[in-house]
C-alpha positions, 0 to 999 in steps of 0.5 A: 932282714936279720941283724947279723951283729949277734944271732942266738941260733945259726942253723947250717943246713937249716932249710933241710928236713930236720933243720926246718922243724928245728927252726920252727921249735926254736922260734917259739923261744923268741930267740933270734935265728938264721937258717943258712944254706950252701948258697949263702956266705957261710964264712961270714955268717958263722962269726955272728952265731952264739949257738951253731947247729951243723946239719950240712953233709947229709947223705945224698946220691952225689955225696962227697965225703972228702969235700964235706969234711973239708967244709966242716973244717973251714967252719970250725976254724972260722968260728969266733970263739968270743961269740960262739958258746955252743957247737951242735953237730948232727951225727948218725947212730949207725956209726956204731955198726952192727949192734945186738944190744942197745949201743950207748955213747961210751961204746967203741964205734965201728962205722962200715959204710962211707957215710958212717965213716964220714960222720966218725971223721967229723966227730974226730975233727970237731974234738981236735979243733974245738978241744981246749976252747970255751965252746961247748960241743954237743954231738947228737947221734940220731937213729932213723928219723922219719915223719911228717912232710919231707920225710927221708929214708925207707918210709918216704916211699909210703908218705910220698906216694900216699895219693896214688890211687892203687888198692895195693902199693909196692914198697921196695926193700933191699936185702931180706927185709929183716934189717933192724932199725931204731925209728924215731919220729921227727917231733921227738928228734926236735924235742930231744935237741931242745932238751940237750941244748938246755945244758952246757958242757961237752957231750955225745948223746944218742937221739933214738926211740930205744927199740928197733923194728925190722923193715918187714914189721914196718910194712905190717904196721902200715897194713894195719893202720894205713887203709890199703894194702902195702906189698913188700917187694924184695929187690935182692939188691944187697947194699953194704948196710947194717943188718942190726941196729939197737941204740940206747936212749938212756942218757937222753932220758936220765941226763937230759930229761927227755923220753921220746913220746911217739911210737912207730905206730903213732908217728906213722899214723900222724904222718899218713894223715898229714900227707893225705 
């Protein structure tokens, strides 16, 4: 049983995709750690946390931005300022909206969908409540994370169906498949977070690979290294989504001394082997 008098790292939503891999890495440091989900007593547990990571409020079919924002507010107001030194919030790089050149952290944000608007509202709420306290606030705007077990998003279609014994596998794509995304491997996301946490102060940081590929390009990569034929099927369902997303990782590299190591080909290859 964890001694909750003081805990070095509390991961709210720590049993999810990113949280579970982050927990593995944090355990290597020898610091105390507690992974918290919604079924636990969040209100009491957060009072024990030196460093609080907020991974709740991820985009799912039943996502309710209003209730999620209220939950964040309760957490922020329930933190013990005498114990907590750092609050790390996981935002989305998609809040920049359409970008034709790599968006950096000082650019004006332009969220276009419900989820991105929710993330923007969260960032504003964090600033409003924590500003003026001694708590260091870090907002990490993550681009399209993928890879390894539990992968979400577009590439999860491939990884979750890898053992289907068809010589040709369909990948369903909304729109025309030319949507550009910055795909960052889960290992690079976790290493980025660790690097960011080593420095104090308040900041907003992009966690991205630094280059973007279209969904059709991703399929081409799969066909080169995947061992079978992947067939892109355009659904012609045009969701309200960003067509072009370019995200700068200059600050991550220059200020926090972490340069993502896994290109899309590398990350896909590692993941395919792990799922096989």
